[in-house]
KOLSE-721796 format. One record per residue: residue in three letters; x, z, y of N, C-alpha, C in turn. Coordinates in steps of 0.1 Angstrom, whole numbers, plus 2048, in hexadecimal, padded with zeros to 3 digits. Atoms other than C-alpha are relative to their C-alpha. Example, Ala and Ser with C-alpha at 12.3 -4.5 7.8 and 13.67 -1.06 7.14 Angstrom:
<nodes>
ALA8098007F487B84E7D380980080CSER7F78007F58898477F57F880880B
</nodes>
This chain:
<nodes>
MET80580C80536276FE4E7FD8017F1THR8037FE80E350774E2D7F37F87FDARG80C807805335763E187F4808804ASP80C7F87FC31D780E207FD7FE80EILE8038037F2320779E457F97F3801ALA80880D7FF315755E407F28027FBILE80E7FE8052F7761E2B7F880880BGLN8077F87F62EF77BE457FC7F880DSER8028097F42F2762E627F47F77FEALA80B8088032DA74BE507F2807800ALA80C7F78002C0767E4B7FC80480EGLU8047FD7F22C2771E6F7FA7F4808HIS80680C7F92BB74DE7A7F18007FDTYR80F80080429A750E677F980C806ASP8077F47FC292774E707FE80180FSER8018007F129876EE967F57F7805GLY80A8097FC27E753E968057F2805ARG7FA80D7FC297738EA07FD7F47F7PHE80280B80A292724E807F17FB802LEU80E8047FE26C724E857FE7F880DGLU8008077F4271719EA98057F27FFASP7FA80E8012886FCEA07F77F77F7LEU8098088082716F1E847F37FC807GLY80C8037F82536F3E9A8027F4809ARG7FD80B7F72636DCEB38017F27F8ARG7FF80C80826B6C3E977F37FB7FAVAL80D8038062496C4E877F77F980BALA8088057F623A6BCEA98027F1803ALA7FD80E7FE24B69AEA97F87F87F6ARG809808809232681E9A8087F47FBTHR7F780A80524B66EE867FA7F97F3GLU80780680B23265BE708067F27FESER7F980D80124763EE637F67F57FBGLN80980A80322862CE567F97FA80BGLU8078057F421B627E798087F5807ALA7F980B7FA224607E8B80680480DASP7FB7FD7F322A618EAC80A80C7FFSER7F87F4802242633E9E80E7FE804ALA7F28037FE263623EA780780980AASP7F97F87F626A636EC780080F7FCARG8007F2805260658EB780A8027F6LEU7F67FF80B276652E9980E801806HIS7F38007F929364AEB080380D807ALA7FE7F47F828D668EC680280C7F7TYR7FE7F480828C680EA980F8017FCLEU7F18008032B0676EA080880280CALA7F87FF7F42BD672EC37FE80C808ASP8027F47F72AD68FED57FF80D7F8GLU8017F48072A86A8EB980C8037F7ILE7F57FE80A2C36A4E9E80E7FE806ALA7F38037FB2E0695EB180680B809PRO7FA7F57F82E46B1ECB80480C7F8LEU7FC7F48092E46CCEB080D7FD7F9LEU7F48038072FF6B9E9D80C80080ALYS7F58007F73146B4EBC80580F803ALA7FD7F27FE3136DAEC28088067F4CYS7F97FC80D3206DEE9E80D7F87FEGLY7F380780133E6C7EA47FF7F37F9PHE80280D80632F6A7E958017F580BTHR80280C7F9333685EA37F57F87F9SER80C807807313670E9D7FD7F4808ARG80580C7FA30364FEA57F37FC7F9ILE80C8068062E263EEA08037F27FCVAL7FD80E8062E461FE8A7F27F97FEALA80C8088022CA604E8B7FE7FC7F1ASN80380380E2B95FCE6A8037F17FDPRO7FD80E8032C55DCE597F37F87FEVAL80D8078022A05D5E527F880080DLYS8078027F328E5C8E717F3808800GLY80D7F87FF2735E0E7D80080D7FAALA8007F380727D5FDE6780880A809GLY7FB7F57F828861FE7580F8027FFPRO7F27FF7FF2AB628E7F80680B7F7PHE7F87F68082C663DE6E80880880ALEU7F67F87F92DC659E7B80C8027F7ILE7F47FE80830065BE6E80980A808ALA7F87F67F931567AE7780C8047F7HIS7F47FC807338686E6D80680D807ARG7F87F47FC34B6A7E6F80C8017F7HIS7F480180936E6A3E6280A80A804GLU7F77F57FD3866C0E5F80E7FD7FASER7F38038053A26B3E487FE7F67F4ASP80080A80B3AA696E308018067F3THR7FD7FA80C3B36AFE167F48087FBLEU80B7F88043916C0E157F57F77FAPRO80B8078053726B6E017F67FB80BTHR8098067F73586A1E127F28007FAVAL80E7FF8043326A7E0F7F87F6808LEU80B8077FA31768EE177F38077FFTHR80D7FB8012F669CE207F67F7806TYR80A80A7FD2D568AE267F3807803GLY80D7FB7FD2B368FE347F87F4806HIS80880A7F929667BE427F780680BGLY8077FB7F5285680E637F17FB801ASP80E80680026566CE5C7F78097F7VAL80A7F980824567BE4D7F57F67FDVAL80C80880222666DE3E7F680280BARG80A7FF7F6207669E537FA80E801GLY8057F27FF1F8689E617F38037FATYR80E7FE8051D4683E567FA80C807ASP8047F57F81CB69AE737F38067FDALA80E7FB8021A669DE6C7FE8077F3GLN8027FB80D1AB6A8E4880680D7FDTRP7FB7F38021BD6C8E4D7F680B801HIS8097F47FF1AC6EAE497FE80480EGLU8037FB7F319C6F9E6780B809805GLY7F67F87FA1B5708E7E80E7FB7FELEU7F38068031D26F3E708017F2807ALA7FE80D7FA1E16D4E7F80E7FB7FBPRO7F38058051FE6BDE7380B801809TRP7F58017F62126BDE9380380D807ARG7FC7F37FB2156E2E998018097F4ILE7FF7F680B2216FEE827F680B802THR8097F5800206717E7980580A7F5VAL7FB7F780A213736E677F48097FBASP80B7F88061FA746E4F8068077F4GLY7F97F880B20A761E3A80E7FA7FDASP7F3806804227751E278017F1803ARG80080E7FF21C72EE2E8017FB80FTRP7FE8067F4228719E4B7FB7F27FFTYR80780D8012106FCE4F8057F680BGLY7FC80B7F621A6DBE608067F47F8ARG7FB80C8072236B7E5780F800801GLY7F28018012476B5E4C80780E7FDTHR7FA7F380324C6DBE468078007F3ALA7FA80180D2526D3E228087F37FEASP7FB80D80325B6AEE238027F880DASN7F37FB8042756ABE3280680980BLYS7FB7F97F42796BCE5480480E7FDGLY7FD7F28032786DFE4680D8017F8GLN7F48008092926D7E2B80D7FC807HIS7F48037F92AB6C6E4180380980BSER7FE7F67F62A66E0E5C80780C7FAILE7F97F58072B06FBE4280F7FC7FEASN7F28038032D06E8E398087FF80DLEU7F88007F32DA6E2E5E80380F804ALA7FE7F27FB2D5707E6680A8077F7ALA7F67FA8092E9711E4780E7FB803LEU7F28057FB3066FBE5280480880CGLN7FC7F87F430570DE7380480E7FCALA7FD7F280430572FE6280E8007F9ALA7F3801806323725E4C80B7FE80ALEU7F78037F6335717E6A80380C809LYS7FE7F47F8330737E7E80780A7F8ALA7F97F680833B74DE6180E7FE7FEARG7F280480235B73AE5D8087FE80DGLY7F98017F336473CE828017F2805GLY7FF80D7FA35C718E8B8067F57F7ARG7FC80A80A368707E6B7F78017F4LEU80880080D3566FDE4B8098017F4GLY7F780180C3746F7E347FD7F47F8PHE80380D8073666D5E2A7FB7F680BASN80580A7F735C6B4E3A7F27FD7FDVAL80E8038023386AAE407FD7F2806LYS80680D7FB327688E437F18027FELEU80F7FF800302687E4B7F97F3802LEU80880D7FF2E966BE467F1804801TYR80E7FE7FF2C666EE537F97F2801GLU80880C7FE2AC652E4F7F2804806THR80E7FE7FB28964EE5E7F67F77F9GLY809809808279638E437FE8047F2GLU8017FD80E27964CE237F28007FBGLU80E80080425364FE237FA7F27FEVAL80580E802250629E2380A7F87F7GLY7F780780A26A622E0880E7FF804SER7F28007FB28B627E1B8057F2802PRO7FB80D7FD28D603E2880E800807GLY7F38017F92B15FAE3180A80A7FBLEU7F67F68042C1619E2080A7FA7F7HIS7F68068092D1606E0480A7F7808ALA7F78097F82DE5EBE1C809807809LEU7F77F97F72EC604E3480B8067F8CYS7F67F98082FE617E1980A7F67FAGLU7F780B80530C5F6E0B80A7FD80BGLN7F88047F53195EDE2E80A80B804LEU7F87F57FC327610E358058097F5ARG7FC7F880C33261AE1280D808803ASP7F47F97FD355624E1E7FE80C809GLU8027F57F6349638E3C7F880B7FALEU8087F680632F64AE278058067F3SER7FB7FB80D345651E0980280F801ALA7FE7F1800347676DFF8028047F1ASP7FE7FB80E34F68CDE17F38047F9VAL80D7FB80632B698DDC7F57FE80BLEU80C7FF7F7308695DEB7FA80E7FEILE8087F48012F76B6DF37F57FF80AALA80B8037F82D46B1E007F48087FBSER80C7F88042B16C0DFE7F37F7803ASP80D8067FF28F6B0DF77F98047F3GLY8087FD80C2736B4DDE7FE80F7FEPRO8037F28032676D5DCF8098077F6ARG7FA7F880B2776F1DBC7F67FF7F4VAL80A80080B2686F6D997F580A803SER80A7F67FC256714DA880580680DALA7FC7FA7F3256727DC980A80B7FDHIS7F87F4802268744DB880D7FD7F9ARG7F3802807285732DA88087F5807PRO7F780A7FA2A1720DBA8037F57F6THR7FF80C8092A76FDDAC80B7F7804VAL7F780B7FD2C16E3DAA7FC7F47F7PHE80280C8082B96BFD9F80A7F6803LEU7F38088002D36A4D997FD7F1801GLY80480E7FE2BF684D9E7F17FF800SER80E80280129D676D9A7FB7F67F6ARG80580A808287663D837FE7F3808GLY80280D7FA28463ED8A7F17FD801LEU80E8037FE26462DD947FE7F1801VAL80480E7FF25560AD8F7F17FF7FFASN80F802800231600D977FE7F17FCPHE80480D8042205E2D887F17FF800ARG80E8028001FE5D2D897FC7F77F4LEU80680880B1E95C4D6C7F37FA805ASP80C8077FC1CE5AAD747FA7F87F5VAL8088098091B359AD5F7F67F8809LYS8088087F81A357DD717FA7F57F7LEU80580880B18B56BD5A7F77F4805ARG80980B7FB172557D707FC80480EASP8057FD7F2162554D927F28067FFGLY80D7F97FF14656CD987FB8077F4GLY8067F980B132583D827F57F97FAHIS80B80680711857AD687F880B7FAHIS80A7F68050F958DD5D8038057F3SER7FB7F980D1025A6D427F57FF7F5GLY80A80280A0E15A0D308007F37FAASN7FF80E8040E457BD2E80D7FC7F9TRP7F3805804109579D2880980B7F9GLY7F97F580611359BD1A8037FD7F1GLY7FD80380D125597CF98057F17FELEU7FB80E80012D572D0180C7FE809LEU7F58017F6145576D1E80A80C7FEARG7F57F5801166589D1B7FF80880DASN8017F77F41635A7D3280E804804PRO7F27FD7FC1835ABD4780380F801GLY7FE7F180017E5D1D4A8048057F2VAL7FD7FD80E17D5D4D2480E7FC7FCTHR7F380680419B5BDD2080B809806LEU7F57F87F91B05D1D3A80180E7FAALA7FF7F28061A65F3D2C8078007F3ASN7F980080D1B15E9D0A80F7FC801ALA7F28037FD1D15DAD1780880C804ILE7F97F37FC1DA5FBD288018097F4ALA8007F780B1D060ED0980A7FC7F5SER7F58058091E95F9CF580E805805MET7F37FD7FA204605D0D802810801VAL7FF7F17FF1FC62BD107F48057F9ASP80B7FB8081E663ECF87F880B808ALA8097F77F91CA657D0080780D803GLN7F97F37FE1E3674CFF80D7FD809GLY7F68037F61FB663D1880E7FC7FAARG7F4804807215658CFE8037F1803ILE7FD80E7FD227637D088027F97F3LEU80080880D22161DCED8097F3801VAL7F780B7FE238602CFC80E8057FDGLU7F37FB803259608CEB80A7FE80BGLY7F68037F626D5F8D067FF80880DLEU8037F77F525E610D2080380E7FDARG7FC7F280426962FD0D80F802803PRO7F27FE7FE289640D168088037F4PRO7F87FB80B2A6649CFF7FD80F7FDPRO8027F28032A466BCEE80680980AILE7FA7F67F62AA689D0580D8057FASER7F27FB8042CF693D0480080F7FEALA7FF7F18022DA6B5CF980380780DSER7FE7FA7F42E76BDD1C7F4801809VAL80D8007F82C66B4D2D7F780A7F9ARG8097F78072B36C7D1280480F803ARG7FC7F37FC2C86E6D197FD80480EALA8037FD7F22C36E4D3E7F2803802LEU80F7FE7FE29D6E2D3A7FB80C7F8ALA8057F780929B6FDD207F980C806ASP8067F47FA29371AD377F77FE80CILE8088047F427D707D507F27FE7FBGLU80E802803257709D507FA7FA80CVAL8078077F52406F3D647F2804800GLY80E7FD7FE21E6FBD727FD80F7FEGLY8047F280120A71BD707FF80880CTYR8007F87F420C725D947F37FD808PRO80C8027F81EF729DAD8017F3808GLY80180D7F91E3708DBC8057F47F8GLU7FC80B8081F26F3DA07F67FD7F5PRO80980380B1DD6E0D868058057F3ALA7FD7FC80D1DB6ECD638067F57F8ILE7F980B8081F36D9D4C7F87FE7F3ASP80680480D1E36C6D2F80B8007F5ALA7F57FD80A1F96D4D138027F57F5ASP7FF80A80B1F06B8CFA8017F2806TYR7FE80E7FA1F669BD1280E7FD802GLY7F28057FF216687D138077FF7F3GLU7F980280C231681CFA80080C7F7PRO8007F580922C697CDC80E8047FCTHR7F47FA8042486AECD080980480CLEU7F97FC7F52546B2CF47F980B808THR8067F67F824E6D0D0A7FB7FA80DPRO8058057F323B6CBD2B80C7FE80ATHR7F58027F725C6CFD3E8087F47FCGLU7F980C80426D6B5D297F97F3803ARG80980C7FD25069DD2E8027FB80FVAL8008047F225369ED5480E7FE805PHE7F28017FB2796A1D588097F87F7GLY7F780780A287691D397FB7F47F9TRP80680B80726F676D2F7F97F680AASN80780A7F725B658D3D7F18037FFSER80F7FF800236657D477FB7F3805LEU80680C7FC220639D4A7F2803804GLU80C7FB7FA20363ED617F77F4805VAL80A8097FA1E362BD6C7FD80680ELEU8037FB7F21E2630D927F27FC805ALA80D8057FB1C361BD987FB7F67F6PHE80680A8091AB606D837F27FC806ARG80C8057FA18F5F0D907FB7F47F9THR80780C8051765D8D827F1801805GLY80D8007FA1545CED907FF80780DASN8027F87F31465E3DAD7FD80F7FCPRO8027F280414C608DA47F6808808ASP8097F97F7138614DC27F27FC7FELYS80D80580211A5FEDBC7FF7F77F4PRO7FF80980C11B5F1D987F37F87FFVAL80B8088021045D5D8F8007FB7F1ASN80180580E0F85C6D6E8067F27FEALA7F980C8021135ACD6C80D8027FAILE7F37FF8051325A5D5980A7FC80BPRO7F78037F414E5A6D748097F57FCPRO7F780B802165589D7880F8047FESER7F27FC80018559DD7B80280F7FFALA7FC7F28001975BED7780E801803PHE7F17FE7FE1B85CDD8280380F7FFALA7FB7F28011CC5ECD7E80E801806HIS7F37FD7FB1E95FBD9180780A7F7MET7F97F880A20260AD7880E805806GLN7F37FB7FB22161FD7D8088067F5LEU7F77FA80A23F627D6780A809808ARG7F67F77FC253646D7080A8027F4PHE7F780180B273645D5C80D807803VAL7F37F97FF294657D5580B7F67FDVAL7F48088022B764AD528007FB7F1GLY7FF80580D2BC633D347F47F77FDTHR80C80880229A621D378037F2805ASP7FE80E7FD29B5FBD377F67FB80ATRP80B8037F72855F9D568027F3807GLN7FE80D7F92955DAD657FB7F47F8ASN80680A8092875C6D487F18037FDLEU80E7FC8022645D5D4C7F77F47FFGLU80980C8002545B4D538007F97F2SER7FF80780D2605A3D337FB8097F5ILE8047F680B25A5C3D1E7F1801800VAL80F7FE8002365C7D297F97F27FDARG80680D80322F5A1D288007FE7F1ARG7FF80280F23B59FD047F68097F9HIS8097F78072285BECFA7F17FB801LEU80E8047FE2075B1D097FD7F37F8ASP80280C80720B58ECFA7FF8027F1GLU8007FD80F21359BCD77F38067FCARG80C7F98041F25AECD87F47F8805GLY80B8087FD1DD591CE47FB80180FPHE8057FE7F21DA59BD098077F6809THR7FA80A7F71E557AD177F97FD80DHIS8088017F31C957BD3180580A80BVAL7FC7F67F71DA599D4180D7FB808GLU7F58047F71F058FD5F80880C804LEU7F77F47FD20E5A5D688087FD80DASP7F88017F421E5AAD8A80880D802VAL7F77F480023C5C2D8C80680180EGLU7FA7FE7F32475D1DAD80E8057FFARG7F37FB80026A5DBDB780180F7FCGLY7FF7F28042755FBDA680C808806VAL7F57F77FB28C619DAE8068057F4PRO7F97FB80C2A7622D957FF80F7FEALA7FF7F28032A9643D8380F804802THR7F37FB7FE2C7659D8A80180E7F9ARG7FE7F38062D6678D7980F8037FFVAL7F27FB8022F768BD7B8008087F3ASP7FE7F780C30569BD5C7FE80E803PRO8027F27FD2F96BFD5C80D8087FEGLU7F37F980231D6C9D5180A7FC80AASN7F78047F532C6B9D7080580D807ALA7FA7F47F93446D2D837F880380CTRP8087FD7F43306CEDA37F38077FDVAL80C7FA8053116D8D9080280F7FDARG7FC7F38033216F7D8280380980CTRP7FD7F97F432E700DA47F4804808ALA80C7FE7F830D6FDDB57F780B7F9LEU8087F68072FA711D9A80680E802ARG7FA7F37FE31472DD9D7FE80680ESER8017FC7F331272EDC27F2806803ILE80E7FC7FE2EC731DC27FD80D7F8ARG8017F48082ED74BDA680680C807ASP7F97F57F9306760DBA7F880480CTHR8087FD7F42EF75EDD97F38077FDTHR80E7FB8032CD765DC980080B7F5GLY8017F780C2D6779DAA7F87FB7F5MET80780680A2C2761D958057F37FCGLN7FB80D8042CA743D807F77F5805PRO80980B7FB2BD724D927FC7F77F5ALA80580A8092A970AD808097F3802LEU7F880C7FF2BE6EBD787F77F47FALEU80780C8052AB6CAD768097F4800PRO7F780C8002BF6ACD6B7FB7F5809ASN8068097F62A7697D807F3806805LEU80D7FC7FA28969DD967F57F77F8GLY80A808807268692D867FB7F4809GLY80480B7F726067DDA580C7F7803THR7F680A7FD275663DB680580180ELEU7F98007F328E663DD380A7F4801PRO7F680B7FF2A6649DE080E8047FCASN7F37FA8042C265BDCD8097F57FBASP7F780A8052CF63BDBE8097FA80BVAL7F78047F52DE633DE080C808800PHE7F57F77FF2F4651DDE8087FF7F2ALA7FA80080D2FA650DB88077F37FCHIS7FB80D8042FF62ADB48077F980AVAL7F98087F530761ADD580C807805LEU7F57F87FB31D636DE28088077F5GLY7F97FC80C327642DC080580E800MET7FC7F2800327668DC37F68087F8PRO8097F7806318685DB07F680580ATHR80B7FC7F72F7691DBF7FA80D7FCLEU8067F38022EB6B5DC37F580280ATRP80C7FD7F72C86BBDD17FC80E7FEVAL8057F28002BE6DEDDA7F3801808PRO80D8017F92996DDDE27FC80E806HIS8047F47F92896F6DFA7F1801801SER80F8008002646EEDF47FC8057F2TYR8067FB80D24D6F7DD67F57F77FDPRO80A80A8052346E4DC17F2800807GLY80D7FE7FA2156F1DD48007FE80FCYS7FE8017F12216E7DF77F77F6807SER80980A7FA2076CBDFC8087F5807GLN7F880B7FB2236B2E037F87F3800HIS80680D7FE215691E107F1801802ALA80E7FD7FF1F26A1E127FD80880DPRO8037F67F51DF6B4E2D80480E7FBASN7FC7F18021E96D9E3080E8017FAGLU7F27FF80420E6D2E2880680D806HIS7FA7F47FC2226F2E2A80D8047FALEU7F37FA805243704E257FD80F7FFLEU8017F1801245727E1880B807807GLY7F67F97F825773EE3080A8077F8PRO7F67F9808267754E1680A7F77F8VAL7F8809807274736E0380A7FA80BALA7F78057F6282728E2480B80A803ARG7F67F67FD294749E2B80B8007F5GLU7F77FF80B2A374AE088097F3800ALA7F980D8002AD725E0B80B7FF80ALEU7F67FF7F52BF72BE2C80C8077FAGLN7F57F88052D4745E1A8077F97F5ILE7FA80780B2DA730DFB8097F5805MET7F880C7FB2E6712E0F80C805808ALA7F47FB7F82FC727E2780B8047F6ALA7F67FC80930D736E098067F47F8LEU7FB80C807310714DF780B7FA809PHE7F78067F7321706E1680D809802TRP7F57F77FF337725E198097FE7F3ASP7F880280D342721DF48077F3800LEU7F880D80034B6FDDF980C801809GLY7F57FE7F7361707E1680B8097FAALA7F67F880737371FDFE8087F87F5GLY7F980880A37E703DE67F77F77F9ARG8078098083746E6DD17FB8067F3PRO8057FA80D35F6ECDB280A8017F5ASP7F780080B37B6E3D9B80A80B801ALA7F77F57FD3926FCDAC7F980E7FDALA8077F4803377716DAA7FE8037F1ASP8017FE80E372710D8580C8067FAALA7F47FB806396717D7F80480E805ALA7FB7F47FA39C734D967F580B801GLY80B7F67FE379745D987FD80180FARG8047FE7F236774FDB780B808808GLN7F67FA7F737F758DD47FA80780CTHR8067FA7F5365765DEC7F680B7FCSER8097F680434E783DED7F27FA7FFSER80E80580232A77EDE27F780B7FDSER80A7F680430B792DDF7F27FA7FFALA80D8068012E878BDD37F780480BLEU8097FD7F52CC78ADEC7F880D7FDSER8087F48022BA7ABDF17F17FD804
</nodes>
């Protein structure tokens, strides 16, 4: 019973084809949570695909109805070995975005895996079926290597509505806070910083969308007869937006800017580069907050984006001053941003600059989360991955995107470690979504070793005593 056996067992699961077979069966399930008729398929994915595997691994599980009427169910599972052992909560989601069947490249389809070189095409391969399948297989490898024990307790929470905003997740965790309590969350979603570098992120940026409207009159008016006499709503709105974010992407609303980047976050981001890989867009080096590196801009700072802007009839413009204009705006933000007061901050900013004609409608937001990079659990995870791969993993204080991590960090009150198994070019949410086979194989080994290491002792004990098990870098 050694760490190397757990790593070898995980690699064999991949090399034998069993992992591809399991994932292929899961991808074939059309679990599109956006579709009104998906309820039975979402339930079946948990009950028929996930629950039997967990039972074989010594878990007890149950399907829990969503507190939100009409939303997809949850699966909660437990494997308890001792009250004296640490407890891990892990998470995944069985739903996927729509398949967009007709938009995939010739020879590809969303509901079957097609292997083309290193790429495994299929809906959910990257988000999230491939990722939670890796973690389940790694748990099996660690369990086998330790002769039927893990050396820690596991709680598992799967949802089927993450792609529609995780309805009911907050309410469920509020109701079952004691049942779902754990020492740490270890889960997988989102991309690595690159396909070649293992990554750990500790939270996610927050998100809040809002709409700006300028409604000046009923109907359009001839631009020759009335141009220069009537206020143009498109011009008004364009200037209002320009007062909020400049041409280089710098946020001009002081209340929407985050506090300065802390020293610990800056250290964590110092050796990380973003972009520059095949299939990724070229970074505009002079866009965004000046004095910050591109990495700091996306992982340590806020961004204010225009998602859509409309005035008049863009497809068939006419010689008329339009009556109205609107824009959909989005703020991505890090911890420390006063996002809950966004409405009053933006309203005051607009009014002080004479944009009283601009109406503001703010949607519900998602909080930002971040674990201290110096946390003992973080040091433990980084050491484990380094021992397995022979390379220093990238540490992101938070993901650039947004996950429902506030449920685990705030509602359940635990440190959160995310170890992603995808990469930035995976076409997540788009046609031709794919997982990279070599990354999946490495991820299986990383997670099997991580679970083995947890069974060898808590991170605080490991910090004091040093590693107590054998380890070897991947060959």
